[in-house]
PDB file of N, CA, C and O in Angstrom:
ATOM      1  N   UNK A   1      97.030 105.601 116.886  1.00  0.00           N
ATOM      2  CA  UNK A   1      98.207 105.657 115.515  1.00  0.00           C
ATOM      3  C   UNK A   1      97.623 104.107 114.963  1.00  0.00           C
ATOM      4  O   UNK A   1      97.007 103.180 115.489  1.00  0.00           O
ATOM      5  N   UNK A   2      98.189 104.393 113.592  1.00  0.00           N
ATOM      6  CA  UNK A   2      98.021 103.317 112.488  1.00  0.00           C
ATOM      7  C   UNK A   2      99.021 102.437 112.671  1.00  0.00           C
ATOM      8  O   UNK A   2      99.939 102.752 113.428  1.00  0.00           O
ATOM      9  N   UNK A   3      99.025 101.400 112.129  1.00  0.00           N
ATOM     10  CA  UNK A   3     100.121 100.004 111.452  1.00  0.00           C
ATOM     11  C   UNK A   3     100.846 100.503 110.516  1.00  0.00           C
ATOM     12  O   UNK A   3     100.093 100.697 109.562  1.00  0.00           O
ATOM     13  N   UNK A   4     102.271 100.930 110.172  1.00  0.00           N
ATOM     14  CA  UNK A   4     102.567 100.838 108.896  1.00  0.00           C
ATOM     15  C   UNK A   4     102.910  99.411 108.026  1.00  0.00           C
ATOM     16  O   UNK A   4     103.521  98.420 108.427  1.00  0.00           O
ATOM     17  N   UNK A   5     102.248  99.683 106.586  1.00  0.00           N
ATOM     18  CA  UNK A   5     102.486  98.525 105.965  1.00  0.00           C
ATOM     19  C   UNK A   5     103.379  98.992 104.798  1.00  0.00           C
ATOM     20  O   UNK A   5     103.314 100.136 104.349  1.00  0.00           O
ATOM     21  N   UNK A   6     104.112  98.165 104.392  1.00  0.00           N
ATOM     22  CA  UNK A   6     105.103  98.190 103.102  1.00  0.00           C
ATOM     23  C   UNK A   6     104.243  98.045 101.880  1.00  0.00           C
ATOM     24  O   UNK A   6     103.495  97.067 101.858  1.00  0.00           O
ATOM     25  N   UNK A   7     104.236  98.799 100.950  1.00  0.00           N
ATOM     26  CA  UNK A   7     103.590  98.624  99.672  1.00  0.00           C
ATOM     27  C   UNK A   7     104.295  99.214  98.590  1.00  0.00           C
ATOM     28  O   UNK A   7     105.145 100.068  98.844  1.00  0.00           O
ATOM     29  N   UNK A   8     104.048  98.860  97.353  1.00  0.00           N
ATOM     30  CA  UNK A   8     104.604  99.362  96.046  1.00  0.00           C
ATOM     31  C   UNK A   8     103.276 100.168  95.234  1.00  0.00           C
ATOM     32  O   UNK A   8     102.097  99.820  95.188  1.00  0.00           O
ATOM     33  N   UNK A   9     103.903 101.290  94.665  1.00  0.00           N
ATOM     34  CA  UNK A   9     102.534 101.677  93.702  1.00  0.00           C
ATOM     35  C   UNK A   9     102.913 101.438  92.052  1.00  0.00           C
ATOM     36  O   UNK A   9     104.034 101.520  91.551  1.00  0.00           O
ATOM     37  N   UNK A  10     101.771 101.154  91.444  1.00  0.00           N
ATOM     38  CA  UNK A  10     102.078 100.878  90.017  1.00  0.00           C
ATOM     39  C   UNK A  10     100.987 101.829  89.403  1.00  0.00           C
ATOM     40  O   UNK A  10     100.245 101.421  88.510  1.00  0.00           O
ATOM     41  N   UNK A  11     100.905 103.130  89.912  1.00  0.00           N
ATOM     42  CA  UNK A  11     100.346 104.003  89.069  1.00  0.00           C
ATOM     43  C   UNK A  11      99.982 105.149  90.018  1.00  0.00           C
ATOM     44  O   UNK A  11      99.477 104.878  91.108  1.00  0.00           O
ATOM     45  N   UNK A  12     100.201 106.345  89.676  1.00  0.00           N
ATOM     46  CA  UNK A  12     100.118 107.607  90.000  1.00  0.00           C
ATOM     47  C   UNK A  12      99.395 108.683  89.148  1.00  0.00           C
ATOM     48  O   UNK A  12      99.489 108.918  87.943  1.00  0.00           O
ATOM     49  N   UNK A  13      98.596 109.310  90.183  1.00  0.00           N
ATOM     50  CA  UNK A  13      97.844 110.281  89.037  1.00  0.00           C
ATOM     51  C   UNK A  13      97.635 111.504  90.046  1.00  0.00           C
ATOM     52  O   UNK A  13      97.926 111.486  91.242  1.00  0.00           O
ATOM     53  N   UNK A  14      97.022 112.671  89.271  1.00  0.00           N
ATOM     54  CA  UNK A  14      97.139 113.944  90.050  1.00  0.00           C
ATOM     55  C   UNK A  14      96.216 113.619  91.544  1.00  0.00           C
ATOM     56  O   UNK A  14      96.346 114.186  92.628  1.00  0.00           O
ATOM     57  N   UNK A  15      95.378 112.644  91.215  1.00  0.00           N
ATOM     58  CA  UNK A  15      94.350 112.711  92.144  1.00  0.00           C
ATOM     59  C   UNK A  15      94.402 111.455  93.129  1.00  0.00           C
ATOM     60  O   UNK A  15      93.576 111.342  94.035  1.00  0.00           O
ATOM     61  N   UNK A  16      95.408 110.520  92.910  1.00  0.00           N
ATOM     62  CA  UNK A  16      95.769 109.492  93.894  1.00  0.00           C
ATOM     63  C   UNK A  16      96.922 108.502  93.250  1.00  0.00           C
ATOM     64  O   UNK A  16      97.890 108.762  92.535  1.00  0.00           O
ATOM     65  N   UNK A  17      96.445 107.304  93.774  1.00  0.00           N
ATOM     66  CA  UNK A  17      97.479 106.313  93.347  1.00  0.00           C
ATOM     67  C   UNK A  17      97.126 104.969  93.680  1.00  0.00           C
ATOM     68  O   UNK A  17      96.445 104.906  94.704  1.00  0.00           O
ATOM     69  N   UNK A  18      97.410 103.739  93.065  1.00  0.00           N
ATOM     70  CA  UNK A  18      97.531 102.381  93.005  1.00  0.00           C
ATOM     71  C   UNK A  18      98.247 101.847  93.786  1.00  0.00           C
ATOM     72  O   UNK A  18      99.407 101.938  93.384  1.00  0.00           O
ATOM     73  N   UNK A  19      98.149 101.120  95.073  1.00  0.00           N
ATOM     74  CA  UNK A  19      99.075 100.529  95.910  1.00  0.00           C
ATOM     75  C   UNK A  19      98.991  99.218  96.125  1.00  0.00           C
ATOM     76  O   UNK A  19      97.883  98.720  95.929  1.00  0.00           O
ATOM     77  N   UNK A  20     100.140  98.294  96.588  1.00  0.00           N
ATOM     78  CA  UNK A  20      99.863  96.795  96.522  1.00  0.00           C
ATOM     79  C   UNK A  20     100.691  96.524  97.725  1.00  0.00           C
ATOM     80  O   UNK A  20     101.831  96.964  97.875  1.00  0.00           O
ATOM     81  N   UNK A  21      99.980  95.685  98.672  1.00  0.00           N
ATOM     82  CA  UNK A  21     100.817  95.504  99.954  1.00  0.00           C
ATOM     83  C   UNK A  21     102.122  94.132  99.153  1.00  0.00           C
ATOM     84  O   UNK A  21     102.182  93.329  98.222  1.00  0.00           O
ATOM     85  N   UNK A  22     102.828  94.569 100.144  1.00  0.00           N
ATOM     86  CA  UNK A  22     104.373  93.916 100.158  1.00  0.00           C
ATOM     87  C   UNK A  22     104.066  92.705 101.046  1.00  0.00           C
ATOM     88  O   UNK A  22     103.845  93.193 102.154  1.00  0.00           O
ATOM     89  N   UNK A  23     103.940  91.373 101.123  1.00  0.00           N
ATOM     90  CA  UNK A  23     103.733  90.314 102.129  1.00  0.00           C
ATOM     91  C   UNK A  23     103.142  90.717 103.416  1.00  0.00           C
ATOM     92  O   UNK A  23     103.365  90.095 104.455  1.00  0.00           O
ATOM     93  N   UNK A  24     102.032  92.249 103.315  1.00  0.00           N
ATOM     94  CA  UNK A  24     101.217  92.351 104.354  1.00  0.00           C
ATOM     95  C   UNK A  24      99.763  92.218 104.056  1.00  0.00           C
ATOM     96  O   UNK A  24      99.099  92.244 103.020  1.00  0.00           O
ATOM     97  N   UNK A  25      99.534  92.085 105.166  1.00  0.00           N
ATOM     98  CA  UNK A  25      97.705  91.848 104.957  1.00  0.00           C
ATOM     99  C   UNK A  25      96.974  93.000 104.721  1.00  0.00           C
ATOM    100  O   UNK A  25      97.405  93.903 105.437  1.00  0.00           O
ATOM    101  N   UNK A  26      96.035  93.361 104.009  1.00  0.00           N
ATOM    102  CA  UNK A  26      95.087  94.647 104.084  1.00  0.00           C
ATOM    103  C   UNK A  26      94.167  94.696 104.829  1.00  0.00           C
ATOM    104  O   UNK A  26      93.272  93.853 104.786  1.00  0.00           O
ATOM    105  N   UNK A  27      94.177  95.855 105.818  1.00  0.00           N
ATOM    106  CA  UNK A  27      93.165  95.684 106.796  1.00  0.00           C
ATOM    107  C   UNK A  27      91.982  96.373 106.846  1.00  0.00           C
ATOM    108  O   UNK A  27      91.336  96.551 107.879  1.00  0.00           O
ATOM    109  N   UNK A  28      91.594  96.884 105.423  1.00  0.00           N
ATOM    110  CA  UNK A  28      90.767  97.265 105.457  1.00  0.00           C
ATOM    111  C   UNK A  28      89.854  98.610 105.643  1.00  0.00           C
ATOM    112  O   UNK A  28      88.632  98.756 105.676  1.00  0.00           O
ATOM    113  N   UNK A  29      90.973  99.561 105.756  1.00  0.00           N
ATOM    114  CA  UNK A  29      90.940 100.926 106.293  1.00  0.00           C
ATOM    115  C   UNK A  29      90.354 101.860 105.509  1.00  0.00           C
ATOM    116  O   UNK A  29      90.721 101.689 104.346  1.00  0.00           O
ATOM    117  N   UNK A  30      89.635 102.739 105.617  1.00  0.00           N
ATOM    118  CA  UNK A  30      88.882 103.427 104.693  1.00  0.00           C
ATOM    119  C   UNK A  30      89.899 104.738 104.570  1.00  0.00           C
ATOM    120  O   UNK A  30      89.957 105.228 103.443  1.00  0.00           O
ATOM    121  N   UNK A  31      90.814 105.442 105.743  1.00  0.00           N
ATOM    122  CA  UNK A  31      91.589 106.554 105.606  1.00  0.00           C
ATOM    123  C   UNK A  31      92.861 105.925 105.791  1.00  0.00           C
ATOM    124  O   UNK A  31      93.027 105.063 106.653  1.00  0.00           O
ATOM    125  N   UNK A  32      93.822 106.341 104.975  1.00  0.00           N
ATOM    126  CA  UNK A  32      95.319 106.042 105.299  1.00  0.00           C
ATOM    127  C   UNK A  32      96.265 107.324 105.213  1.00  0.00           C
ATOM    128  O   UNK A  32      96.173 108.332 104.513  1.00  0.00           O
ATOM    129  N   UNK A  33      97.267 106.915 106.226  1.00  0.00           N
ATOM    130  CA  UNK A  33      98.304 108.060 105.758  1.00  0.00           C
ATOM    131  C   UNK A  33      99.430 107.405 105.096  1.00  0.00           C
ATOM    132  O   UNK A  33     100.042 106.418 105.504  1.00  0.00           O
ATOM    133  N   UNK A  34      99.625 108.060 104.044  1.00  0.00           N
ATOM    134  CA  UNK A  34     100.791 107.585 102.996  1.00  0.00           C
ATOM    135  C   UNK A  34     102.134 108.302 103.230  1.00  0.00           C
ATOM    136  O   UNK A  34     102.121 109.426 103.733  1.00  0.00           O
ATOM    137  N   UNK A  35     103.434 107.636 102.848  1.00  0.00           N
ATOM    138  CA  UNK A  35     104.690 108.362 102.621  1.00  0.00           C
ATOM    139  C   UNK A  35     104.934 107.510 101.487  1.00  0.00           C
ATOM    140  O   UNK A  35     104.644 106.325 101.321  1.00  0.00           O
ATOM    141  N   UNK A  36     105.607 108.449 100.627  1.00  0.00           N
ATOM    142  CA  UNK A  36     106.342 107.770  99.459  1.00  0.00           C
ATOM    143  C   UNK A  36     106.974 108.797  98.562  1.00  0.00           C
ATOM    144  O   UNK A  36     106.619 109.973  98.481  1.00  0.00           O
ATOM    145  N   UNK A  37     108.145 108.106  97.765  1.00  0.00           N
ATOM    146  CA  UNK A  37     109.192 109.187  97.124  1.00  0.00           C
ATOM    147  C   UNK A  37     108.536 109.073  95.387  1.00  0.00           C
ATOM    148  O   UNK A  37     107.946 108.103  94.910  1.00  0.00           O
ATOM    149  N   UNK A  38     108.757 109.953  94.920  1.00  0.00           N
ATOM    150  CA  UNK A  38     108.884 110.086  93.668  1.00  0.00           C
ATOM    151  C   UNK A  38     109.884 109.704  93.133  1.00  0.00           C
ATOM    152  O   UNK A  38     110.916 110.197  93.589  1.00  0.00           O
ATOM    153  N   UNK A  39     110.062 108.560  91.819  1.00  0.00           N
ATOM    154  CA  UNK A  39     111.221 108.287  91.245  1.00  0.00           C
ATOM    155  C   UNK A  39     112.111 109.521  90.958  1.00  0.00           C
ATOM    156  O   UNK A  39     111.641 110.545  90.463  1.00  0.00           O
ATOM    157  N   UNK A  40     113.347 109.389  91.273  1.00  0.00           N
ATOM    158  CA  UNK A  40     114.393 110.519  90.878  1.00  0.00           C
ATOM    159  C   UNK A  40     114.218 111.917  92.091  1.00  0.00           C
ATOM    160  O   UNK A  40     114.933 112.890  91.854  1.00  0.00           O
ATOM    161  N   UNK A  41     113.531 111.973  93.021  1.00  0.00           N
ATOM    162  CA  UNK A  41     113.256 112.502  93.849  1.00  0.00           C
ATOM    163  C   UNK A  41     113.623 112.341  95.542  1.00  0.00           C
ATOM    164  O   UNK A  41     113.202 111.384  96.193  1.00  0.00           O
ATOM    165  N   UNK A  42     114.391 113.326  96.079  1.00  0.00           N
ATOM    166  CA  UNK A  42     114.908 112.789  97.590  1.00  0.00           C
ATOM    167  C   UNK A  42     113.837 113.132  98.357  1.00  0.00           C
ATOM    168  O   UNK A  42     113.859 112.515  99.422  1.00  0.00           O
ATOM    169  N   UNK A  43     112.755 113.989  98.227  1.00  0.00           N
ATOM    170  CA  UNK A  43     111.998 114.204  98.972  1.00  0.00           C
ATOM    171  C   UNK A  43     111.068 113.514  99.662  1.00  0.00           C
ATOM    172  O   UNK A  43     110.336 113.141  98.744  1.00  0.00           O
ATOM    173  N   UNK A  44     110.504 113.006 100.861  1.00  0.00           N
ATOM    174  CA  UNK A  44     109.260 112.378 101.149  1.00  0.00           C
ATOM    175  C   UNK A  44     108.003 112.897 100.690  1.00  0.00           C
ATOM    176  O   UNK A  44     107.825 114.080 100.982  1.00  0.00           O
ATOM    177  N   UNK A  45     107.272 112.449 100.181  1.00  0.00           N
ATOM    178  CA  UNK A  45     105.403 113.130 100.264  1.00  0.00           C
ATOM    179  C   UNK A  45     104.948 112.176 101.314  1.00  0.00           C
ATOM    180  O   UNK A  45     104.957 110.947 101.247  1.00  0.00           O
ATOM    181  N   UNK A  46     104.487 113.052 102.446  1.00  0.00           N
ATOM    182  CA  UNK A  46     103.343 112.512 103.177  1.00  0.00           C
ATOM    183  C   UNK A  46     102.391 113.263 103.318  1.00  0.00           C
ATOM    184  O   UNK A  46     102.390 114.443 103.671  1.00  0.00           O
ATOM    185  N   UNK A  47     101.183 112.304 102.925  1.00  0.00           N
ATOM    186  CA  UNK A  47      99.817 112.889 102.603  1.00  0.00           C
ATOM    187  C   UNK A  47      99.159 111.941 103.436  1.00  0.00           C
ATOM    188  O   UNK A  47      99.718 111.048 104.074  1.00  0.00           O
ATOM    189  N   UNK A  48      97.384 112.295 103.376  1.00  0.00           N
ATOM    190  CA  UNK A  48      96.408 111.004 103.562  1.00  0.00           C
ATOM    191  C   UNK A  48      95.906 110.721 102.292  1.00  0.00           C
ATOM    192  O   UNK A  48      96.243 111.163 101.193  1.00  0.00           O
ATOM    193  N   UNK A  49      95.009 109.878 102.625  1.00  0.00           N
ATOM    194  CA  UNK A  49      94.048 109.490 101.254  1.00  0.00           C
ATOM    195  C   UNK A  49      93.065 108.710 101.858  1.00  0.00           C
ATOM    196  O   UNK A  49      93.035 108.097 102.925  1.00  0.00           O
ATOM    197  N   UNK A  50      92.220 108.870 100.897  1.00  0.00           N
ATOM    198  CA  UNK A  50      90.784 107.651 101.188  1.00  0.00           C
ATOM    199  C   UNK A  50      90.636 106.214 100.313  1.00  0.00           C
ATOM    200  O   UNK A  50      90.100 106.224  99.205  1.00  0.00           O
ATOM    201  N   UNK A  51      90.921 105.546 100.642  1.00  0.00           N
ATOM    202  CA  UNK A  51      90.497 104.016 100.162  1.00  0.00           C
ATOM    203  C   UNK A  51      89.255 103.950  99.319  1.00  0.00           C
ATOM    204  O   UNK A  51      88.180 103.892  99.916  1.00  0.00           O
ATOM    205  N   UNK A  52      89.272 103.951  97.929  1.00  0.00           N
ATOM    206  CA  UNK A  52      88.191 104.031  97.122  1.00  0.00           C
ATOM    207  C   UNK A  52      87.942 102.967  96.218  1.00  0.00           C
ATOM    208  O   UNK A  52      86.828 102.904  95.698  1.00  0.00           O
ATOM    209  N   UNK A  53      88.622 102.303  96.007  1.00  0.00           N
ATOM    210  CA  UNK A  53      88.447 100.801  95.363  1.00  0.00           C
ATOM    211  C   UNK A  53      89.526  99.822  95.934  1.00  0.00           C
ATOM    212  O   UNK A  53      90.626 100.186  96.351  1.00  0.00           O
ATOM    213  N   UNK A  54      89.074  98.540  95.898  1.00  0.00           N
ATOM    214  CA  UNK A  54      89.992  97.568  96.116  1.00  0.00           C
ATOM    215  C   UNK A  54      89.854  96.445  95.050  1.00  0.00           C
ATOM    216  O   UNK A  54      89.046  95.527  94.911  1.00  0.00           O
ATOM    217  N   UNK A  55      90.661  96.752  94.532  1.00  0.00           N
ATOM    218  CA  UNK A  55      91.347  95.343  93.312  1.00  0.00           C
ATOM    219  C   UNK A  55      91.284  93.872  93.647  1.00  0.00           C
ATOM    220  O   UNK A  55      92.449  93.655  93.314  1.00  0.00           O
ATOM    221  N   UNK A  56      90.893  92.805  94.003  1.00  0.00           N
ATOM    222  CA  UNK A  56      91.276  91.976  94.436  1.00  0.00           C
ATOM    223  C   UNK A  56      91.789  90.955  93.363  1.00  0.00           C
ATOM    224  O   UNK A  56      92.321  89.958  93.851  1.00  0.00           O
ATOM    225  N   UNK A  57      91.756  90.986  92.585  1.00  0.00           N
ATOM    226  CA  UNK A  57      92.340  90.314  91.222  1.00  0.00           C
ATOM    227  C   UNK A  57      93.806  90.666  91.497  1.00  0.00           C
ATOM    228  O   UNK A  57      94.581  89.711  91.436  1.00  0.00           O
ATOM    229  N   UNK A  58      94.319  91.849  91.784  1.00  0.00           N
ATOM    230  CA  UNK A  58      95.917  91.547  91.803  1.00  0.00           C
ATOM    231  C   UNK A  58      96.171  92.792  92.791  1.00  0.00           C
ATOM    232  O   UNK A  58      96.776  93.825  92.503  1.00  0.00           O
ATOM    233  N   UNK A  59      95.468  92.402  94.238  1.00  0.00           N
ATOM    234  CA  UNK A  59      95.794  93.088  95.364  1.00  0.00           C
ATOM    235  C   UNK A  59      96.015  94.511  95.727  1.00  0.00           C
ATOM    236  O   UNK A  59      96.494  94.981  96.759  1.00  0.00           O
ATOM    237  N   UNK A  60      95.450  95.246  94.384  1.00  0.00           N
ATOM    238  CA  UNK A  60      95.727  96.449  94.392  1.00  0.00           C
ATOM    239  C   UNK A  60      94.571  97.298  95.137  1.00  0.00           C
ATOM    240  O   UNK A  60      93.416  96.881  95.221  1.00  0.00           O
ATOM    241  N   UNK A  61      94.982  98.465  95.640  1.00  0.00           N
ATOM    242  CA  UNK A  61      93.920  99.562  96.474  1.00  0.00           C
ATOM    243  C   UNK A  61      93.989 100.773  95.914  1.00  0.00           C
ATOM    244  O   UNK A  61      94.957 101.455  96.253  1.00  0.00           O
ATOM    245  N   UNK A  62      93.185 101.260  95.104  1.00  0.00           N
ATOM    246  CA  UNK A  62      92.921 102.520  94.632  1.00  0.00           C
ATOM    247  C   UNK A  62      92.817 103.484  95.628  1.00  0.00           C
ATOM    248  O   UNK A  62      91.798 103.297  96.292  1.00  0.00           O
ATOM    249  N   UNK A  63      93.574 104.594  96.052  1.00  0.00           N
ATOM    250  CA  UNK A  63      93.637 105.715  96.836  1.00  0.00           C
ATOM    251  C   UNK A  63      93.532 107.159  96.548  1.00  0.00           C
ATOM    252  O   UNK A  63      94.513 107.772  96.128  1.00  0.00           O
ATOM    253  N   UNK A  64      92.604 107.631  96.713  1.00  0.00           N
ATOM    254  CA  UNK A  64      92.510 109.003  96.603  1.00  0.00           C
ATOM    255  C   UNK A  64      93.018 110.221  97.682  1.00  0.00           C
ATOM    256  O   UNK A  64      92.706 110.310  98.870  1.00  0.00           O
ATOM    257  N   UNK A  65      93.730 110.957  97.047  1.00  0.00           N
ATOM    258  CA  UNK A  65      94.184 111.830  98.171  1.00  0.00           C
ATOM    259  C   UNK A  65      93.512 113.058  98.388  1.00  0.00           C
ATOM    260  O   UNK A  65      92.846 113.804  97.669  1.00  0.00           O
ATOM    261  N   UNK A  66      93.960 113.068  99.888  1.00  0.00           N
ATOM    262  CA  UNK A  66      92.471 113.633 100.843  1.00  0.00           C
ATOM    263  C   UNK A  66      93.117 115.191 100.990  1.00  0.00           C
ATOM    264  O   UNK A  66      92.534 116.241 100.723  1.00  0.00           O
ATOM    265  N   UNK A  67      94.611 115.008 101.539  1.00  0.00           N
ATOM    266  CA  UNK A  67      95.325 115.856 101.982  1.00  0.00           C
ATOM    267  C   UNK A  67      96.777 116.085 101.522  1.00  0.00           C
ATOM    268  O   UNK A  67      97.680 115.369 101.954  1.00  0.00           O
ATOM    269  N   UNK A  68      97.017 117.138 100.597  1.00  0.00           N
ATOM    270  CA  UNK A  68      98.580 117.374  99.591  1.00  0.00           C
ATOM    271  C   UNK A  68      98.822 118.701  99.802  1.00  0.00           C
ATOM    272  O   UNK A  68      97.942 119.557  99.718  1.00  0.00           O
ATOM    273  N   UNK A  69      99.754 118.883 100.022  1.00  0.00           N
ATOM    274  CA  UNK A  69     100.593 120.127 100.417  1.00  0.00           C
ATOM    275  C   UNK A  69     100.729 120.795  98.841  1.00  0.00           C
ATOM    276  O   UNK A  69     101.087 119.996  97.975  1.00  0.00           O
ATOM    277  N   UNK A  70     100.576 121.611  98.594  1.00  0.00           N
ATOM    278  CA  UNK A  70     101.046 122.426  97.222  1.00  0.00           C
ATOM    279  C   UNK A  70     102.475 122.073  96.654  1.00  0.00           C
ATOM    280  O   UNK A  70     102.605 122.086  95.430  1.00  0.00           O
ATOM    281  N   UNK A  71     103.256 121.847  97.227  1.00  0.00           N
ATOM    282  CA  UNK A  71     104.857 121.764  97.009  1.00  0.00           C
ATOM    283  C   UNK A  71     104.453 120.161  96.409  1.00  0.00           C
ATOM    284  O   UNK A  71     104.901 119.917  95.289  1.00  0.00           O
ATOM    285  N   UNK A  72     103.840 119.334  96.918  1.00  0.00           N
ATOM    286  CA  UNK A  72     103.805 117.965  96.708  1.00  0.00           C
ATOM    287  C   UNK A  72     102.930 117.710  95.816  1.00  0.00           C
ATOM    288  O   UNK A  72     103.023 116.656  95.186  1.00  0.00           O
ATOM    289  N   UNK A  73     102.019 118.501  95.595  1.00  0.00           N
ATOM    290  CA  UNK A  73     101.115 118.367  94.109  1.00  0.00           C
ATOM    291  C   UNK A  73     101.874 118.861  93.277  1.00  0.00           C
ATOM    292  O   UNK A  73     101.663 118.589  92.095  1.00  0.00           O
ATOM    293  N   UNK A  74     102.668 119.487  93.531  1.00  0.00           N
ATOM    294  CA  UNK A  74     103.364 120.302  92.153  1.00  0.00           C
ATOM    295  C   UNK A  74     104.281 119.087  91.669  1.00  0.00           C
ATOM    296  O   UNK A  74     104.412 118.645  90.528  1.00  0.00           O
ATOM    297  N   UNK A  75     104.937 118.633  92.974  1.00  0.00           N
ATOM    298  CA  UNK A  75     106.246 117.651  92.661  1.00  0.00           C
ATOM    299  C   UNK A  75     105.337 116.235  91.872  1.00  0.00           C
ATOM    300  O   UNK A  75     105.956 115.384  91.233  1.00  0.00           O
ATOM    301  N   UNK A  76     104.376 116.201  91.986  1.00  0.00           N
ATOM    302  CA  UNK A  76     103.635 114.947  91.532  1.00  0.00           C
ATOM    303  C   UNK A  76     103.305 115.361  90.071  1.00  0.00           C
ATOM    304  O   UNK A  76     103.598 114.679  89.088  1.00  0.00           O
ATOM    305  N   UNK A  77     102.574 116.716  90.037  1.00  0.00           N
ATOM    306  CA  UNK A  77     102.202 116.781  88.382  1.00  0.00           C
ATOM    307  C   UNK A  77     103.694 116.732  87.642  1.00  0.00           C
ATOM    308  O   UNK A  77     103.716 116.063  86.609  1.00  0.00           O
ATOM    309  N   UNK A  78     104.818 117.296  88.007  1.00  0.00           N
ATOM    310  CA  UNK A  78     106.172 117.460  87.361  1.00  0.00           C
ATOM    311  C   UNK A  78     106.331 116.257  86.976  1.00  0.00           C
ATOM    312  O   UNK A  78     106.564 116.039  85.787  1.00  0.00           O
ATOM    313  N   UNK A  79     106.232 115.153  87.957  1.00  0.00           N
ATOM    314  CA  UNK A  79     106.660 113.985  87.719  1.00  0.00           C
ATOM    315  C   UNK A  79     105.764 113.147  86.202  1.00  0.00           C
ATOM    316  O   UNK A  79     106.296 112.632  85.218  1.00  0.00           O
ATOM    317  N   UNK A  80     104.457 113.267  86.488  1.00  0.00           N
ATOM    318  CA  UNK A  80     103.732 113.168  85.411  1.00  0.00           C
ATOM    319  C   UNK A  80     103.443 113.514  83.929  1.00  0.00           C
ATOM    320  O   UNK A  80     102.958 112.817  83.038  1.00  0.00           O
ATOM    321  N   UNK A  81     103.913 114.885  83.926  1.00  0.00           N
ATOM    322  CA  UNK A  81     104.249 115.614  82.710  1.00  0.00           C
ATOM    323  C   UNK A  81     105.520 115.281  82.227  1.00  0.00           C
ATOM    324  O   UNK A  81     105.730 115.481  81.030  1.00  0.00           O
ATOM    325  N   UNK A  82     106.223 114.909  82.778  1.00  0.00           N
ATOM    326  CA  UNK A  82     107.675 114.273  82.775  1.00  0.00           C
ATOM    327  C   UNK A  82     107.564 112.809  81.816  1.00  0.00           C
ATOM    328  O   UNK A  82     108.120 112.563  80.746  1.00  0.00           O
ATOM    329  N   UNK A  83     106.737 112.055  82.539  1.00  0.00           N
ATOM    330  CA  UNK A  83     106.039 110.831  81.727  1.00  0.00           C
ATOM    331  C   UNK A  83     105.419 110.481  80.688  1.00  0.00           C
ATOM    332  O   UNK A  83     105.466 109.521  79.920  1.00  0.00           O
ATOM    333  N   UNK A  84     104.599 111.768  80.818  1.00  0.00           N
ATOM    334  CA  UNK A  84     103.559 111.984  79.497  1.00  0.00           C
ATOM    335  C   UNK A  84     104.589 112.267  78.482  1.00  0.00           C
ATOM    336  O   UNK A  84     104.515 111.702  77.391  1.00  0.00           O
ATOM    337  N   UNK A  85     105.588 113.131  78.756  1.00  0.00           N
ATOM    338  CA  UNK A  85     106.563 113.820  77.227  1.00  0.00           C
ATOM    339  C   UNK A  85     107.440 112.305  76.963  1.00  0.00           C
ATOM    340  O   UNK A  85     107.483 111.876  75.810  1.00  0.00           O
ATOM    341  N   UNK A  86     108.054 111.616  77.964  1.00  0.00           N
ATOM    342  CA  UNK A  86     108.719 110.382  77.556  1.00  0.00           C
ATOM    343  C   UNK A  86     107.850 109.466  76.668  1.00  0.00           C
ATOM    344  O   UNK A  86     108.410 108.572  76.033  1.00  0.00           O
ATOM    345  N   UNK A  87     106.801 109.598  76.603  1.00  0.00           N
ATOM    346  CA  UNK A  87     105.594 108.005  76.412  1.00  0.00           C
ATOM    347  C   UNK A  87     105.621 108.467  75.136  1.00  0.00           C
ATOM    348  O   UNK A  87     104.985 107.887  74.256  1.00  0.00           O
TER     349      UNK A  87
END
């Protein structure tokens, strides 16, 4: 069983997201479990991911989704489309 850490995401794409730890050390895991919410949605997305890049300059970690249910993928896609239209 892993240790939960609180992070904030600065970027999300169809393939993954960029996270930044909040007052917590990054432990260098290669596979992570994720729980997050899309802004404006009440549903919690629970999925797994693989650490692809660690950006030491801004304490960011790029994570690629490795397991994401179809409904969760649709929710992320809808959010991205909405953000693209607003830009």
